[in-house]
C-alpha angles and dihedrals in degrees: 000000000000117000121243089270090057095242122145116256119235129216125194115203113201103195129137095203097091096197092051092046092052091047092049092049091050093046096048101041118102140146088283100037133057120194131190133167146213132187105218141054090236093057092044090053091051092050095045092049091053097249094121102013117055097206138048125272119233096195138017123203103203132193118205100213107066129159095244100040149314120317089218088066089053089048089056090050092047091053091051097046113023142048100222135124116247129202115188109221108185148135089236098107104161115122091242090054092052093046092047092050093050093044090052089057109271111154091213139359124215123182127214129276092049140169113255090215091054091046091051091049092050092046090050090050092054094045091052088059094055 
C-alpha cells in the first residue's frame, strides 16, 4: 500500500483498550504500512498536529468512547483541521450512532466485535484512496 512516491503509509489507532490497540497495530503493520496507537483524544490531537509524530497520518481508526471525551468530537476536529481518512471502530452499534458518525464525516464505520479480515479490507480501501 505504498503511495506513488513509495513512502510508507501511516495509521493512527485511537483506542483506550490497550490490548486491542496492540493487537490492531500488529495486525495492520506491514512493509508498506506503519501503525501506532494512543488511548486519549488529547494524545491523538498531539500526534495529528505533528507534536509527537513527525509525519502525516493517512488513516485514523477512531473509537467513540474514550476516557477524556467523545471520539465524535475528535472526528469533527479532524474534519476541520486535517486531510486524513477516518474509520470509526466502536462498540456503539445503534443505527443513530452509525448515521451520526457518517454524517460527521467518517469514511467508514465498523462496529465491535468485528472481523479482522473485513477490517483489513476496509483499511486497504481507504489507503488506496489516499
